[in-house]
N, C-alpha and C positions, 0 to 999 in steps of 0.2 A: 282102306278105310276100316275102322272098327265099327261093330254094330252099334255100339254109344254113340259115335260120332254122327251114324246113318240116321239115328234117332233124333240127336238133335237139329242135323239139317233138315230133316222134315217137319219138325216142330216149327221152327223157324222160318220156313219157307211159308207154311200154312198159317202162322199167326201174322206175315206179313201181309200176305194177301188178305186173308179175312177180316183184317183188324185196320191195317195201314193202308190199304191200298184204297184210292178215293176218296181221300179226307178233302182234299181241296175242289173234288170236282165240282161241289155245289157249294153255294154260301151257307153262312150259318142260319138256321130257320129257327120258327117258333121265336117265344120271347125269351126264354131262358139261356139258349146257345149265347146269342150276342151280349146280354146281361151279364153273364158269368165271364165271357171272354174280355168285356170292358174294364168289369171290377179288377181283373188279374193286370190288365194294363196299368189303371190308374195308380195300381198299388207299385207297381215297378216303375212306375214314371216318379213315383214320389219316394222310392228306395224305404217303403213301408211295409213289413211285414208283418204289421200287426193289425191295423186298421182297414178291413176293405170298405171301398168307397165306390160311388156309382154318382156321375155327375157332381163328385166333389163332396157329396153327401154321404155319412157313413151308411154303410149299408149291412146291417146286422143278421140277415136271414140264415146265414150259412158259415160253418167255421171255416178255414182257410186251407186245408189239404188240396182242395183242387186249384183254387188260386195260386198256391206255392208253386205246384207242379207248373202250370201254365207260366207263372213267370220265368222258371226256370227254361220252358222252351221258348218263350219269346226273347230270352236274353241270348238263347244260341242260333235259333234262327230267324229273329225279327217278329215283329206284331204280324201275324198272317192268321186268317180263319181255319188253317189246318193245323199250324201251329197250338191252336187252344183246344183243339179235337186229340192232340197227341197224348196228353195224360191218360185220357179212356182208353186210346189204342195201347198204350203202354201197360196200363194197370188191367187189362183183358188179357194181355199176354202174360202177367204175374199169375193170373190166377190158372192159366194153361199149365205154367211152370209149375206152380204149385202141386197141382193135380198129377203131374208127370213124376215129379219127385216123391210124393206121398205113397202112389202106390209101387213105385219101383222100389220103395223102402220097406212097406209092410206086404205087399202082394205083388210082387215082382211077377211079369208075363203078360198082364194085362195093362201095364202102365202106360203104353203108348197108345194104345186102342183109348183109355179114357181119356188122356190128353187131348188126342184130336177129336173124340165125340165131344169134348167141352169146347174145344175151338169154335165147333162149327154150329154151337146152339144158339137159336135165333136170338135171344134176349141177349147174348154176350156180344154178337157179331151187329146187333143195331146200335146199342149203347155203347159200343167202341167208336161209333162213329158220330159219337156226340158230345158238345163241351159240355159236361154236366157234373153235377157233385154225385149221381146215382151210381159209375162205375167205380169212383174211388172207395166209396163204402162198400158196393159188392165186393172189391178184391181185397182190400183189408179184413173185412168179415170171412170171408170164405177161407184166407189164409190162417185166421185165426183158429176156425173150427178145423181144418185139416192139422194145425200145429196140436191143438188141444187132443185130437183122437190117437195122433201119433204119441204124444206124452202116455196116454191113457194103457195104450197096448205095450210101450217098449219101458215105461218108468224113467225116461231121462229127462231131467229136469231142465237141459237145454230147451225141449221141446215147450214144455210149460212156458218158459221164460219167452218164447215166440210167441206163444198165444196172448200173454199180458202185450207183448210189444205191439201186435197187431190190432189187440182191441182198442189199445192208446190211439192208434193211428186213424183207426175206425172213427172212434170218438173225433178226432179232429177232421175227419171227412164229413160228417152229418150230426153228429152230439150222440145224446145220452143212448138211442135207441140201439146201437150195437151192442153195449155191455147188457142191457138189458135184454134184447134176443138171444145172446151168448147164455145168459144166466138161465132163461128159461129152457133152452135145448138140453144143457147140461143137466138140470134139475131133474127135468122129466126121465131122460137118460140113466140118471143115478136110481130114479124111482122105479124104473122099469127092471134095474139090476139088482134091485132091494139093497142098495150099498149106499149107507150115509158116509162110510170112510171114502167114497169117490168124491164128496162134497167137501169134506174137510181136507184132502189131501189138493183140492183144487185151489181153495182159498189159502194159496202161498205169499207170505208175506213179503218176501223179496220181487215177486211178481207183480203185486198189488202196487208195491211202490214204483217198479217199473211202470206199469202203464200210468201212475200219477205224473211221472217224470216225463213222459212223452207228452200227454194230452193237457196236464194242468197248467203249464208254464202261459200258454197263449190264453188259456179262459180268464187265469188272472190278469195277464197285462191289459185284454180286451176291457175286463169289468173296472178295471183303473182308469183306462183311459176314456170308456162309453159308458157311463153309471147307467144308462138304459138297456144295456146290454142283456141283463136278466130279464127283464120285462120283454123286450122284443123277441129275445131268441129263445128261452125257455119256456117264459109263459103264453107267446103268442105263436111262434113256430113250432112249437114242440107241442104242448098241451091243449091249446086252442086247435091247433089244427087237427090234432087228432078227435079230441072231444066235440068238434063243432064243424058247420059248414063256413067256417069265418073266409075262406079264400075260394068260395065256389067250386070245389071239386067235389060235389056229394054224386055217389053213383050205389046203386043197388048192393045189398050185402054180398050178393054171389059174384059180384063182378070179377074178383081175381080168378075165379073158375077158369071162363075161356083166357082170361089173359095168362094166366100160367100155362095153360095147355098149349097157347101160340106160341109162348116165350122160350117154350121147350122143344118145338119143331127143329129138327125133324124128327126126335127121338120121344116124342110125346107117346106113342103107343107104347113102348117097351119101359118108358118110366112107369106108366100107368100099372104095367102088368108087374114089374119088379115092385112096385110099392103093396100090390095086393097079395103077393107072396109073401113079403115082409110081415104086413099085417097079419095074414093067416098061420105063419109060422110062428108069429110072437104071441098068437091067439092059443095056440095048441101047443107050444111047448115052451110056456113062460118060465118054467123052472130050471130046463135046460140051456135057455136060450144063450145065455152070457159064456156057457161053457165052449160054444161054436162059434165057426166063423160068422155066424148070423147077428152078431152084436154090431157089427159096421153097418149092417142092412138097417138095423132100428135107428141107430144114430145118424144115418143118412136122411133116413124118413121123416125123423123129427126135424131135422136141419131144413128139410122141403117143406115140411108141412108149417111148421110154427110160424115163419115169418108171414106165410099166406093166410092164416087165420088169423094174424095178431092184427095186420093191416084191413082186413075184412071187417074188423070191429071199428076202424076209425070212420070219421065222417068224411074226413077227406081222402080221396083215393085217386092215385097218378099211377100210371103204368109201371114205371121206375120204381114204386116202393118195395117191389116184392125181389128185386134183382139180386138181393143177398142170398135168396133160395136156389136160384136157378143151377148153381155149379153141381148141386146135390143131385140132380136129376140126372145126367149122364154119368154121374158113379154110381148110381144106382143100376144103371143099364149095364156098365161094365162088370158090376158086381151079379147081375143075372146073364149076361153072356159067360162069367167064369162058371157059373152053376150049371148051366145046360150044355158047356161042350163034352161033357162026361156022355151025356144023351146023342153021341154023334154030330155034336154041335147044331142041333135042330130046334126049333120051337114050332108051337100050331101054325098051321096053313093060314087060318084065317088072321092069327098077328103078324105074320108074314106079309100077309096082303094087305092089310090094313097101311102097315107101316110104309110099304112101298108105295102107296097111293098118297100119303101125307107127305112122305119125304120128297115125292117127286110132282105133288101139286103145288108149291109155290112157283115153279117154273112159269107156270100159266099166266099171272098177274105180272110177275118179274118179266116177262117179254111183251107184255100190254102196259106196261107202267106208265108210259107217256099219257096214253087215252086215259088210264085210272086217274091220274092227276090231276088231268085237264076236265074231264066228264063225270067222275068219282063211279063209273061204273065199268063192268068189261064191255068191249065192242061184240055186238052178236054179228060177226062177219067171219072173213077169211082168217085175220088174226089169231081170234081166240081158237078158230079150228086147227090152224096149224100148231099152236101153241099146246093146245090140248093132246094132240098125236104126238108131239115129241114126248111130253109130260107122261102120256099113257104107256108110249114105248118104252120109257126109263123105267116106269112103274114094275112092266111086264119083267124087264130084266132083272131087275133088284129081287122081285119076288122067286124068280125061276132060279136065281143065284142061290138064294136063301134056303131054297128047298132042296137043294143039291148036296153033293158029298160032304162039303166044307160047311156048309151051312151057316151059322152064327160067326163062325172064324172069318167069315167075310163081310159081317154086318158093317163096320164102321168103313170099310174100303167103297163097298158100293153105295153106300149112304153118301158120302163123301162127294160123289158124283154130282148130283144134282145141286147140292149145295154149293158147289164150285160155279156151276153154271148159272144159277139163280143169282148168287152175289154179283158175279161179272156182268148179268145182264141187267140187274139193278144200277149198278155204278155208270155201265156205259150207255145204257139207252135211258135210264132215268134221270141222270145227273143235270144233262141240259135243262129239261122242262123243268124239274125241280127247282134249280136256281132262277128259271126266269119267272116261275109262278108263284115260288115260296119264301124266296130270299130275298134282303134287300140289298145286296151286293149290287145287282145289274141297275138297280135305281140310284144308288148311289153312285155308280160310274156315269150315267146319263147325267145326272146333277153336274157333276165334275165336267164334264163337257160344255155344259151350258152356261157356267160362271165365270166370269172373266176375272174376278177375283174372289179369295175365299169370304165367303159370307157366312153370317148366322143361318140357322134353319129352324122350319117351326113346322108344325102338323097341325090339322084339323080334319078329324073324323078317320085319321088313320087307324089301322089297327095297331095295337101293343108291339106284335110281330115288327111291323115296318117301323115304329118308333124307335124301338130297342138295335133294331139292325141298322138303321141310319146311325144311331149314335156309336156303334161301333166303326162301320166302314167309315164315316167322316170324322170320328172322333172327338165330337162336340157334345154339349148338350142339347137337346132337342126341346126346344119351347111348345107347349101345347096349347093352341087358341082356346081349345074347350075350358081350360084351367085358368083363363085369363092371363095365360104367359105371353102377351103380344111382344114381339122386341120393337123398343123405341126405334132402332137403327131400320137400315134397308135389310132386307133380308129374302132367302128362298123359302117357299111354303109349298108343303105336299098333301094333296087332298084328293078326295075320291073325287071321279069324273063328275062335271054338272053341279059343283059345289059353290060356284063362283060367286052366286048372290051371298050366301051365308058369310064368304071371306069378306066382299064389301061390307058388308053391317061391321064384322071385327075389324076391319082397318078403318074405319071410318072415312074421314075425307082423303086419306092416303091414296097413293098412285099405285093401281094394280095390273101387272101385265102377264099374260098368258104367255108362257116360254113353250111349253111342250107337253108330252104327256108319254106315260108307259101302260102301253095297252095290255100287254100281259096280267098285269095287276091293278087294272083300271086306275091308275092313278095320274092327276093333273100336276104341272109343276107350274109356280108363279113366282115373278118377283114382286114384292113388296118394298115401295118407297118407306124410306125413314119419316118420321114424324113432321118434317120441315118438307115433304116432298109436295107436288101438285095435285092436284085432284084426279080422280080415278081416269082411266081411258075408257 
């Protein structure tokens, strides 16, 4: 077997394990996962590739790229929750493949290391298991950035064409934020290089036309079908979301600093070290910087920092917003390793030690994930002691290895060990309790066992997560008592424990029968008669 074949097998193996393993071990969680999954299902059922709908009504919050990908997955594998997560897992794999091909083209020797580092970064692993629009945007934006820098280094127009193509897909993933962020990164890079020519060459008319050809047809079609699209999507879900707390996601300005540090685990320490070295080199050698290999470091630093700063200015903040920046982190680490292998492949002892501790630390909550989900804290007892001992032993092993003769040459290898163990523990130990306590999947299953025939369903006082989850798993529109959406026919009702008196008030004189409950989520199930039913039991 050739070296190239071994590299591909290794990459595929890690992508399958880190991104695809466990996709169906727990049901869709949160409000967004089941909502996006249901939108894709409704589009597939109507054979409509233009208008996203939810509950039969136009849903104009997001562009269609994720929905299109999920529709393809549903067509191949059927409508399943794990199929709804396939687009994100696939897109995360595309990022890893892009990094591998990018460095193999420009800086062979560390391309496999960088690709495996990228595959193991916490932000990508986490969002690869989520049915959302964040990963499609991050993947297309990352591929666009890699393509642009390859064009700048090689002057081959095919890479510039790829840049515009992937920016067009990113616009279909989440809107105009992608070309804006790409433009800011490139402008700042050109200013650092003191090169107006770089900007003029980037504005390549065939590329701009390609971007428009990729992105504009859907935007034109949806605007013609849904005249309110511009107001809902551009004015409300882009401008108003950024400039106000309209959707109640307000966080402090510094919110994305800890989020970014966590998203870059296990490479956080070396990302910070590489970023520091890059800034110091740029400040000291501004005149000669772009005559050396440090130009790539400057580009990666801008790619990492610009999205974080931009979204820090937003009044609406969610963790997934900065996912487009994450891939730049492990690439900076790969550059750091390449620079320091000439010094016998070693880095300062305190960096090695801190990296080892941070890389191994996630194993402690991973081994106690069931308790964490239920109690929202680590247990003080045997479980935490044993997990801490295992993590500490791994940390010592990593630190000792990095201090040895091969040093940084083994950085990616020794760091992947706790990553693999952590992901395996999270999936194997955490999935059952996450499914029972956070997903509507077991709730829907228990409801199906109780009903003798398919019935409409309603909720009272239930969370949005429960409401949207039931809508997906039952493939029904869920009525909300609190919004005066009480079905006139007999139906099932899901409500928090102890809500019977409120249910009776909403039901009026209709008969209400208690069917059972789902204790892990504190939910009660009721049968409510139609408007012609008898009085309450």
